[in-house]
MIPADO-914402 format. One record per residue: residue number from 1; residue in three letters; x, y, z of N, C-alpha, C in turn. Coordinates in nm, 4 decimals, padded with zeros to 6 digits. Atoms other than C-alpha are relative to their C-alpha. Layout:
N
[site NUM, "ALA", [X, Y, Z], [X, Y, Z], [X, Y, Z]]
...
END
This chain:
98
[site 1, "MET", [00.1123, -00.0168, -00.0884], [10.7541, 09.9929, 07.0291], [00.0379, 00.0993, 00.1096]]
[site 2, "ASN", [-00.0266, -00.1048, -00.0982], [10.7307, 10.2858, 07.2668], [-00.0642, -00.0398, 00.1340]]
[site 3, "TYR", [00.0518, 00.0403, -00.1310], [10.6982, 10.2070, 07.6392], [-00.0822, 00.1088, 00.0669]]
[site 4, "ASP", [00.0717, -00.1102, -00.0625], [10.5537, 10.5466, 07.7192], [-00.1460, 00.0071, -00.0443]]
[site 5, "GLU", [00.1383, -00.0026, 00.0444], [10.2344, 10.4757, 07.5332], [-00.0884, -00.0623, 00.1074]]
[site 6, "PRO", [00.0840, 00.0534, -00.1069], [09.9500, 10.4231, 07.7791], [-00.0646, -00.1344, -00.0358]]
[site 7, "ASN", [00.0669, 00.1248, 00.0383], [09.7979, 10.1323, 07.5799], [00.0977, -00.1144, -00.0179]]
[site 8, "SER", [-00.1009, 00.1032, 00.0219], [10.1258, 09.9424, 07.5489], [00.0084, -00.0904, 00.1224]]
[site 9, "ARG", [-00.0070, 00.0953, -00.1101], [10.1389, 09.6258, 07.7540], [00.1384, 00.0005, 00.0639]]
[site 10, "GLN", [-00.1363, -00.0021, -00.0542], [10.5175, 09.6359, 07.7941], [00.0238, 00.1299, 00.0780]]
[site 11, "GLY", [-00.0130, -00.1269, -00.0710], [10.4984, 10.0027, 07.8948], [-00.0660, -00.0069, 00.1369]]
[site 12, "TYR", [00.0698, 00.0139, -00.1285], [10.2473, 09.9128, 08.1645], [00.0854, -00.0768, 00.0990]]
[site 13, "TRP", [-00.0799, 00.0820, -00.0915], [10.4673, 09.6409, 08.3123], [00.1306, 00.0698, 00.0377]]
[site 14, "LYS", [-00.1217, -00.0737, -00.0314], [10.7756, 09.8567, 08.2874], [-00.0305, 00.1034, 00.1085]]
[site 15, "ARG", [00.0378, -00.0986, -00.1016], [10.5986, 10.1334, 08.4829], [-00.0345, -00.0684, 00.1315]]
[site 16, "HIS", [00.0381, 00.0729, -00.1208], [10.4607, 09.8759, 08.7276], [00.1235, -00.0422, 00.0801]]
[site 17, "PHE", [-00.1205, 00.0445, -00.0702], [10.8017, 09.7274, 08.8097], [00.0853, 00.1186, 00.0459]]
[site 18, "ASP", [-00.0726, -00.1206, -00.0406], [10.9562, 10.0730, 08.8192], [-00.0617, 00.0570, 00.1285]]
[site 19, "ASP", [00.0668, -00.0475, -00.1217], [10.6958, 10.1782, 09.0784], [00.0302, -00.0915, 00.1186]]
[site 20, "GLN", [-00.0335, 00.0919, -00.1087], [10.7631, 09.8637, 09.2824], [00.1427, 00.0234, 00.0497]]
[site 21, "ARG", [-00.1386, -00.0244, -00.0386], [11.1365, 09.9337, 09.2760], [00.0098, 00.1277, 00.0836]]
[site 22, "ARG", [-00.0019, -00.1255, -00.0758], [11.0742, 10.2883, 09.3960], [-00.0605, -00.0182, 00.1386]]
[site 23, "ASN", [00.0637, 00.0224, -00.1296], [10.8480, 10.1650, 09.6739], [00.0882, -00.0813, 00.0944]]
[site 24, "LYS", [-00.0887, 00.0790, -00.0831], [11.1159, 09.9243, 09.7960], [00.1101, 00.0862, 00.0634]]
[site 25, "ILE", [-00.1039, -00.0873, -00.0564], [11.3599, 10.2090, 09.8570], [-00.0516, 00.0544, 00.1324]]
[site 26, "PRO", [00.0488, -00.0480, -00.1305], [11.3349, 10.2886, 10.2274], [00.0013, 00.1526, 00.0041]]
[site 27, "HIS", [00.0109, -00.1451, -00.0136], [11.2184, 10.6376, 10.2966], [00.0582, 00.0397, 00.1339]]
[site 28, "GLN", [-00.0628, -00.0476, -00.1232], [11.4297, 10.8166, 10.5517], [-00.0812, 00.1148, 00.0568]]
[site 29, "ARG", [00.0746, -00.1062, -00.0677], [11.2073, 11.0076, 10.7850], [00.0937, 00.0680, 00.0977]]
[site 30, "PRO", [-00.0859, -00.0671, -00.0983], [11.3801, 11.2718, 10.9890], [-00.0455, -00.0321, 00.1419]]
[site 31, "ASP", [00.0337, 00.0257, -00.1397], [11.3976, 11.2147, 11.3613], [-00.0904, 00.1114, 00.0504]]
[site 32, "PRO", [00.0895, -00.1053, -00.0506], [11.1191, 11.3942, 11.5392], [00.0753, 00.0910, 00.0970]]
[site 33, "LEU", [-00.0630, -00.0960, -00.0890], [11.2252, 11.7068, 11.7199], [-00.0540, -00.0186, 00.1411]]
[site 34, "PRO", [00.0497, 00.0170, -00.1371], [11.2081, 11.6800, 12.0978], [-00.0870, 00.1185, 00.0390]]
[site 35, "ARG", [00.0886, -00.1069, -00.0453], [10.9314, 11.8738, 12.2554], [00.0644, 00.0735, 00.1151]]
[site 36, "LYS", [-00.0545, -00.0813, -00.1076], [11.0338, 12.1552, 12.4760], [-00.1032, 00.0069, 00.1115]]
[site 37, "LYS", [00.0923, 00.0041, -00.1117], [10.8829, 12.1180, 12.8171], [-00.0110, 00.1353, 00.0684]]
[site 38, "GLU", [00.0029, -00.1292, -00.0673], [10.9760, 12.4625, 12.9403], [-00.0649, 00.1055, -00.0884]]
[site 39, "THR", [00.0557, -00.1122, 00.0744], [10.7945, 12.7737, 12.8419], [00.1128, 00.0968, -00.0316]]
[site 40, "LEU", [-00.1005, -00.0974, 00.0393], [10.9760, 13.0683, 12.6954], [00.0552, 00.0735, 00.1215]]
[site 41, "GLU", [-00.0455, -00.0682, -00.1214], [10.9913, 13.2409, 13.0337], [00.0936, -00.0891, 00.0803]]
[site 42, "GLN", [-00.0854, 00.0928, -00.0737], [11.1366, 12.9298, 13.1978], [00.1352, -00.0150, -00.0684]]
[site 43, "GLN", [-00.1260, 00.0099, 00.0732], [11.3978, 12.9057, 12.9236], [00.0876, 00.1223, 00.0257]]
[site 44, "THR", [-00.0797, -00.1206, -00.0252], [11.5050, 13.2667, 12.9742], [00.0519, -00.0001, 00.1434]]
[site 45, "ILE", [-00.0432, 00.0066, -00.1399], [11.5179, 13.2162, 13.3522], [00.1157, -00.0988, 00.0135]]
[site 46, "LEU", [-00.1052, 00.1010, -00.0057], [11.7280, 12.9026, 13.3062], [00.1298, 00.0517, -00.0615]]
[site 47, "SER", [-00.1209, -00.0538, 00.0630], [11.9687, 13.0766, 13.0692], [00.0630, 00.1078, 00.0878]]
[site 48, "LEU", [-00.0539, -00.1027, -00.0898], [12.0030, 13.3691, 13.3122], [00.0678, -00.0636, 00.1211]]
[site 49, "LYS", [-00.0623, 00.0701, -00.1126], [12.0742, 13.1280, 13.5989], [00.1353, -00.0572, -00.0412]]
[site 50, "ASN", [-00.1272, 00.0540, 00.0486], [12.3427, 12.9580, 13.3910], [00.1034, 00.1103, -00.0164]]
[site 51, "GLU", [-00.0910, -00.1132, 00.0176], [12.4939, 13.2942, 13.3076], [00.0505, 00.0505, 00.1347]]
[site 52, "ILE", [-00.0401, -00.0427, -00.1348], [12.4953, 13.3950, 13.6761], [00.1012, -00.0978, 00.0578]]
[site 53, "ASN", [-00.0940, 00.1001, -00.0509], [12.6659, 13.0676, 13.7691], [00.1366, 00.0116, -00.0677]]
[site 54, "THR", [-00.1262, -00.0182, 00.0719], [12.9268, 13.1263, 13.5020], [00.0761, 00.1192, 00.0564]]
[site 55, "TYR", [-00.0667, -00.1183, -00.0552], [13.0006, 13.4740, 13.6366], [00.0477, -00.0248, 00.1422]]
[site 56, "LYS", [-00.0442, 00.0343, -00.1354], [13.0175, 13.3359, 13.9925], [00.1300, -00.0791, -00.0046]]
[site 57, "ARG", [-00.1228, 00.0788, 00.0135], [13.2759, 13.0802, 13.8838], [00.1167, 00.0875, -00.0422]]
[site 58, "MET", [-00.1062, -00.0905, 00.0444], [13.4733, 13.3493, 13.7029], [00.0478, 00.0877, 00.1156]]
[site 59, "LEU", [-00.0350, -00.0839, -00.1150], [13.4632, 13.5685, 14.0155], [00.0837, -00.0785, 00.1004]]
[site 60, "CYS", [-00.0778, 00.0833, -00.0926], [13.5850, 13.2825, 14.2357], [00.1409, -00.0244, -00.0534]]
[site 61, "ASP", [-00.1321, 00.0198, 00.0601], [13.8681, 13.2125, 13.9931], [00.0855, 00.1251, 00.0127]]
[site 62, "GLU", [-00.0743, -00.1259, -00.0105], [13.9691, 13.5782, 13.9878], [00.0428, 00.0274, 00.1434]]
[site 63, "ARG", [-00.0353, -00.0216, -00.1413], [13.9599, 13.5968, 14.3683], [00.1151, -00.0903, 00.0414]]
[site 64, "SER", [-00.1089, 00.0908, -00.0371], [14.1795, 13.2906, 14.4047], [00.1311, 00.0442, -00.0637]]
[site 65, "ILE", [-00.1209, -00.0506, 00.0660], [14.4268, 13.4317, 14.1518], [00.0517, 00.1226, 00.0733]]
[site 66, "GLN", [-00.0390, -00.1208, -00.0714], [14.4272, 13.7637, 14.3349], [00.0615, -00.0345, 00.1363]]
[site 67, "GLU", [-00.0555, 00.0412, -00.1291], [14.4848, 13.5915, 14.6707], [00.1392, -00.0591, -00.0161]]
[site 68, "ASN", [-00.1320, 00.0564, 00.0258], [14.7760, 13.3959, 14.5247], [00.1017, 00.1093, -00.0304]]
[site 69, "LEU", [-00.0900, -00.1109, 00.0326], [14.9263, 13.7138, 14.3834], [00.0345, 00.0817, 00.1233]]
[site 70, "LEU", [-00.0264, -00.0751, -00.1231], [14.8886, 13.8931, 14.7170], [00.0946, -00.0772, 00.0914]]
[site 71, "ALA", [-00.0902, 00.0809, -00.0813], [15.0555, 13.6035, 14.8973], [00.1424, 00.0058, -00.0544]]
[site 72, "HIS", [-00.1314, -00.0093, 00.0635], [15.3420, 13.6106, 14.6484], [00.0623, 00.1378, 00.0246]]
[site 73, "LEU", [-00.0482, -00.1356, -00.0245], [15.3709, 13.9875, 14.6874], [00.0474, 00.0149, 00.1448]]
[site 74, "TYR", [-00.0378, -00.0066, -00.1411], [15.3833, 13.9542, 15.0668], [00.1347, -00.0694, 00.0227]]
[site 75, "LYS", [-00.1272, 00.0713, -00.0135], [15.6636, 13.6959, 15.0407], [00.1150, 00.0827, -00.0566]]
[site 76, "GLU", [-00.1053, -00.0827, 00.0604], [15.8601, 13.9239, 14.8088], [00.0317, 00.1205, 00.0876]]
[site 77, "ARG", [-00.0234, -00.1134, -00.0905], [15.8134, 14.2178, 15.0480], [00.0845, -00.0419, 00.1193]]
[site 78, "GLU", [-00.0779, 00.0494, -00.1138], [15.9436, 14.0076, 15.3341], [00.1452, -00.0237, -00.0394]]
[site 79, "LYS", [-00.1370, 00.0208, 00.0463], [16.2478, 13.9100, 15.1289], [00.0740, 00.1328, -00.0124]]
[site 80, "THR", [-00.0668, -00.1297, 00.0176], [16.3225, 14.2708, 15.0358], [00.0256, 00.0658, 00.1351]]
[site 81, "ARG", [-00.0184, -00.0571, -00.1346], [16.2751, 14.3794, 15.3980], [00.1192, -00.0662, 00.0695]]
[site 82, "LYS", [-00.1112, 00.0750, -00.0588], [16.5142, 14.1064, 15.5133], [00.1326, 00.0457, -00.0609]]
[site 83, "TYR", [-00.1233, -00.0456, 00.0662], [16.7730, 14.2121, 15.2516], [00.0346, 00.1429, 00.0398]]
[site 84, "LYS", [-00.0235, -00.1389, -00.0419], [16.7287, 14.5743, 15.3536], [00.0680, 00.0042, 00.1362]]
[site 85, "PHE", [-00.0611, 00.0040, -00.1327], [16.8104, 14.4940, 15.7178], [00.1427, -00.0538, -00.0073]]
[site 86, "GLN", [-00.1360, 00.0531, 00.0156], [17.1097, 14.2879, 15.6075], [00.0930, 00.1083, -00.0550]]
[site 87, "LEU", [-00.0820, -00.1079, 00.0549], [17.2356, 14.5821, 15.3998], [00.0297, 00.1058, 00.1059]]
[site 88, "GLN", [-00.0219, -00.0982, -00.1065], [17.1887, 14.8172, 15.6942], [00.1043, -00.0501, 00.0990]]
[site 89, "LYS", [-00.0999, 00.0568, -00.0896], [17.3901, 14.5832, 15.9164], [00.1391, 00.0089, -00.0614]]
[site 90, "ILE", [-00.1302, -00.0063, 00.0691], [17.6655, 14.5664, 15.6573], [00.0508, 00.1434, -00.0012]]
[site 91, "LYS", [-00.0407, -00.1400, 00.0007], [17.6713, 14.9481, 15.6303], [00.0506, 00.0421, 00.1374]]
[site 92, "LYS", [-00.0435, -00.0333, -00.1361], [17.6959, 14.9825, 16.0097], [00.1369, -00.0593, 00.0288]]
[site 93, "CYS", [-00.1306, 00.0654, -00.0227], [17.9814, 14.7349, 16.0206], [00.1101, 00.0732, -00.0750]]
[site 94, "LEU", [-00.0998, -00.0716, 00.0798], [18.1625, 14.9221, 15.7416], [00.0307, 00.1365, 00.0620]]
[site 95, "GLU", [-00.0206, -00.1322, -00.0612], [18.1113, 15.2570, 15.9156], [00.0803, -00.0133, 00.1290]]
[site 96, "ASN", [-00.0717, 00.0199, -00.1261], [18.2390, 15.1184, 16.2461], [00.1452, -00.0360, -00.0226]]
[site 97, "THR", [-00.1381, 00.0406, 00.0278], [18.5517, 14.9705, 16.0889], [00.0812, 00.1169, -00.0530]]
[site 98, "GLU", [-00.0760, -00.1117, 00.0568], [18.6497, 15.2962, 15.9204], [00.0328, 00.0999, 00.1009]]
END
């Protein structure tokens, strides 16, 4: 007996239970996309503001690094100046002893 025949009683029940089984499978609906409240102009303005803030932070970081480097350079200059005066004193002492 063929279940695919439309007049077959067993075919009808087989299709019926098959349809019920398919209906029991939960259908996964995708999550709805959130609505965007801002218009396109507001989005571009917001992205530009974020970009400006990023560049401001980068500028502040660079300035602080530059200030630290200048402070370090100043300390090194003072050390070399101090050593230079010490060398000059030593040279004077050597010249006076000879």
